[in-house]
N, C-alpha and C positions, 0 to 999 in steps of 0.2 A: 396971859402970855406964857407964864411959867408952866401952868397946867397944860396948855396946848403942847409945849415943848416936851413935857413928860409923856404925854400921850403919844407924841410922835416917836419918841425913843422906844416906848413900850411896843408900839406897832411895828417898828423896825426889828425889835428883838424877837417878836412873834414870827415875823416873816422869815428871819434868818433861822429860827428854830425849825419852822415847818420845812424850809427849803435847804436846811444845812447839809443834807446828804449830798446835794449837788456841789456845794462848796467844799465839803470835807468828806473824804471817803469813809470816815469812821462813824458817821451818824446813821448807822443802819437801823437803829431802833425807831427812827422816824420814817414813816412811809411817805414817799413823794406822792402827791395827788394823781400823778399821771399813771403810775404803775399799779396793777392789781396786787392784792395781799398775797405774799408768798406762802402764807400758812395753808393755802389750798393744796399745797404739795406735801404737807406733813406726813401723810400716810405713805407716800412714795419714799420719802427720806427715811422713815422708820423701817421700811422694808429693806432699804440698802443697809442700814445699820444692823439689822437682824442677820443679814448675809455676812456682814463683816464680823459679827460676833461668832458666827458658826465657823467661818473660815477667814482668818485674818489675811487681807490682801497684802502683797509684798510691798515693802518700802522701796522707794527710789525707782518705781516703774513710771509709766505714762498713763495719765487719766484721760479717757475720752468723755468729755463733759459737755452737756448742752441740752437742747430741746429734742423734739420728736425725730428730727433727722439723724441725730446721734443715737437716740433710743432705738430707732429702726435698724441701726447698724450693729446692735448688740450681738445678734446671732452669728455674724461672720467677721466682726472687726479684728478679733485676735488672730484668726486664720489669715485674713486679708493683709494684716500688717506684720505677720511673723517675719523674722524671729523676735521682734520687739514684744515686750510684755505690756499689755494693755489692760487697764482696769476700766470697764465700761460703766459710765455713770450718767446716762442720759435720762431725762424725765420729760415726757411729752407735754407741750403747751407752755414750757418755761420761757422766761425772758432773761435778759442780762441781769436784771435786778434780782431775779430768783437765784441765778448763778452766784451773784455776790452774797446774797443772804445765806445760802446753804454751803458755801465753800468751806466754812469752818467744820462742817460735819461729814461731808463726802468728798472732800479734795485734800485739804491740808493735813488730816490725820495720816494719810498715806505717804506724806513727804515725797510727792512725785518729783522726779527730775525734770519732767515735761508735762504739759497739758495740751491736749488737742481740743480746742474750744469751738463750739458752734452755737451761737446765740444771735438773735436779731430778727429772725423770721417773724416771730410773734410780737416783738416790740414794734415793728413796722405795721403789723396787722391791726394793733390796737392804737396806732397813731401816736406813739411816743415821739416827742420832738427829737430831731437829730442831735441837738446839743445835749439833751438829757441822756440820750442813748450813749453818746461818746463819753460823757462824764461818768456814766455808770460803768462802762467798760474800763475806764481808767481807774475807777475805784476798785474794781475787781483785780486789776493788775497790781495796784498798790497793796491790796490785802495780801495777795499771794507773795509778792516780793518782800513785804515786811517780815513775813515768817520764813520764806524760802528764797533768799535773794538770788540764787543761782538758777532757779527753775525757769525753763524756757516755755514760752506759751506760743503754740502754733494756732493761728487765728484763721478759721475757715471763713471765706467770704459768704455773705448771705446769698442763698441760691435763688435763681429765677424759677418760678413755677407758673403753670397755666392758671391755676385757681386764683393766684395773687398777682397776675400780670398787671392789673390796674395800678398797683403800688410799686412796680418795678423802678420807676424814676427815684422814689424815696430810697429804695433799697440800694440802688446804684450809688446814690450820694452817700449813704451810710457806709458802703464798702470803700468808697474813696477816703472817707474819714478814718476807717479802720487801717487802711493801707498806709496812710500818712502817719498815723500814730505808731505803727510798727517800725517805720523808718527811723524813728527817734530813739529806738532802744534795740540794741543787738539781741536782747533776750526775747524779743517779739518777732515772730516770723508770720507774715501774711501769706495765705495760700489761696490763689484764685481758682475756686472750683466753679465759679459762676459763668465766666466766658465760654468754657468748653461745653456748657450745658445748653447753649444756644445753637439752633440749627442754621442752615444757610440763609433762611429768611430773617435771622436775628431774633428768633422767638424760641421759647422753651421747647426742647425736643420731646415730643409726646412719648417717645419710646423709653424715656427714662423714668416715667411716673406710674404709680398705681392708679386705679380707677378714679380715686378722689382728685387726681391732677394736682396734688400737693406733695405727697410723700413719695419717696424714691422706691423704685422696684429693684430687681436684681441687676438690671442694666445700669441703673443710676448708681448703685453702690460699686459696681465694677468700674465705672468711670471715675468715681471718687477715689477708689483704690489706686488706679493708674496714675492719678495726679498726686495724691497724698503720700503714698508709699515711698517713692524715690526721695522725696524731700525729708521725710522722717528718717529714712535709712541714712541719708547723708549726715543728718544732724545728730542722730541718736545711736547708730549701730556700735560705734566704739564705746560709748558710755554703757550700752547694754552688755557688751562683753566684759567690761570692768565690773559691772554690777553682778553678773553671774559668777565671775571668778573671785569676787570680793576684794579686788585690787583698787577700788576707787579711793 
């Protein structure tokens, strides 16, 4: 009986170790079985770090962080969201776990006053359970706020797309969870870019997408700009002025 009890305790310990990331935001060295290994993006991150070494990004700016929809915005995001200072750091194919894993290297070193976050598209595509996705988001928030307690995080809703329309119900539920989490913390601001991307038939507007029916075209980013820019200006313009003048 004692041997069985010891085996039970050992089994529980192994389970908690394997899944400790979900219970504790700091167990990042342990991969959850659901998520792919973030090391697949090591070359992308090294490229960002090489850019940082060549030209040090400004401290106290806004980091645009996330997957390919953020990566695709790199070409115009600084112009679209001017006069705000944006550091674009999107890497295509990433998940919320990848964002958590690499925040130490391409977010926190810039000590941003705000983060514009887009993650979840790929989480839903690889069928990450909603509770795991939410806990991973919360772990990302905890990591940021442990180092930078005043940093605001603007959370973009997961977008509807033609190519992933079959999993839109899961995406809608994930968006609901994100919105509810943001209500709980004044430093989290949920931005609904999803609803406006649906047409009168309540389906993704094909005029917003590239030929792959997944990534945004110029019209898509124009719509995002129309939605995101006023919200960021309201929350960040005064802080931007203080940052530029050095009066913060």
